[in-house]
N, C-alpha and C positions, 0 to 999 in steps of 0.2 A: 174453450170453444175454438173450433177451427175457423180459419179465415176463409173468405171466398176463394182466394187463390189456391189454398190448400185443398179445399173441397173440389174445385175444378180440376186440379191435378189428379186427385184420386179417381175421379170419374171421367177423365179425359177420353177414355175409350168409347164411352157412350156418346159423348159430344162429337167425337171424330166419326162415329158410325153415322150420325145424322148428316154431318157435312159431306161424308163420303157419297151419300145419295143425293146431295144437292140442297139440303135443307139448312136453314139458319135457325137453330133452336134459341128460344129465350132462356137465358141462364141467369139466375139471380140467387141471392141468399135470403132465406126466410128463417130468421132466428138462428138456430144452430144447424139448419139443414140447407143443402143445395137444392134448388128447384130447377128442373129441366122441363121445358114445355115446348111442344111442337105438334103440328098436324101433318101426318104423312099419308102417302097414297095407299099403303097396304100394310097388312099384318106382317108381311115378310120383313119390311123395314122395322116395324115396331118390335118384332121378335129379335131382330139383330141388335137393336138398342138394349133390350133386356138381357141378352146374352152378355153384352159388355158390362152392364151394371152388375150382374151376378159374378162376373169374373173379377171385378174390382172388390166387391164385398157382398157376399151372399145374403147378409142381413139387411144391407142398405138402410140402416137405421138413421143415417144422416143425410138422406136423400128423399126428395119427393119428385116423382116422375109423372108428368101429364102428357103422355104421347098418345094421341088419338089417330085412328086410321080411317080411311074412306072405304075400306073393304078388305077382304082376306087376301086376294092375289094381287100381284104386280104384273107389269108387262115389260118387255125389253126388246128393242130392235137390234138385231144381229149386225155387228160391224165387221169390217175386214179384219181377219186375224183371230176372231172369236172362235171358241169351241165351248161345249157345254161345261167342261171342267172349269174354264176361266169364268164363265157366267155364274156357275155355282159358287166359286170362291168370292166373287163380287157380292152376291146377294146373301150367302149363308156363312161366309168366312171360312169355308172349306171346299175344296174341289170335289169331295167325295159324294156330294148330293146331286151330281149331274143326272143320274137315272130318274130322280124325282121330277126334274124338269122335262126329261125325255118322255116320261109316262104322262105327264100333264098335257103334253102337246101331241100325243099319239105318234111319237117318232119311233119307228122300228129300229132305226140305226142312229145312235146319238151323234155319229160323225156327219150326218147328212143335214146340216143346217146351211142356210143361204144368207148372204148379206142382204139386209133389208127385211128379212123375215121377222115378224113380231111373235115372240114367244110369251106364253103365260108362265109366270113364276109363282108356283103355289106356296102358300103359307105352310 
């Protein structure tokens, strides 16, 4: 049976994904499984956690995840130096989904975002 530290190391990417978005997940051992529990603002964050879980072990037989969300989409306030590729990488782990954000916000030109603007980040 794996120890808590071994299981945490295996699924560190999922734990890090939650902390990346400002959450402090409850992490414990339940028998031979690691348990990760958190409530997040959106399915965007929840999906990012699951991407990390599947990257660690597609069967995740030694893991229980209880990540609930308050809704499908997230929001983000544009900061100085941001661009849609940067925001896409932050939320999706890849800069290549910038067009998804542009489409969700009705942006004809993805380069035309402004500091202080609130963007919808779709799941």
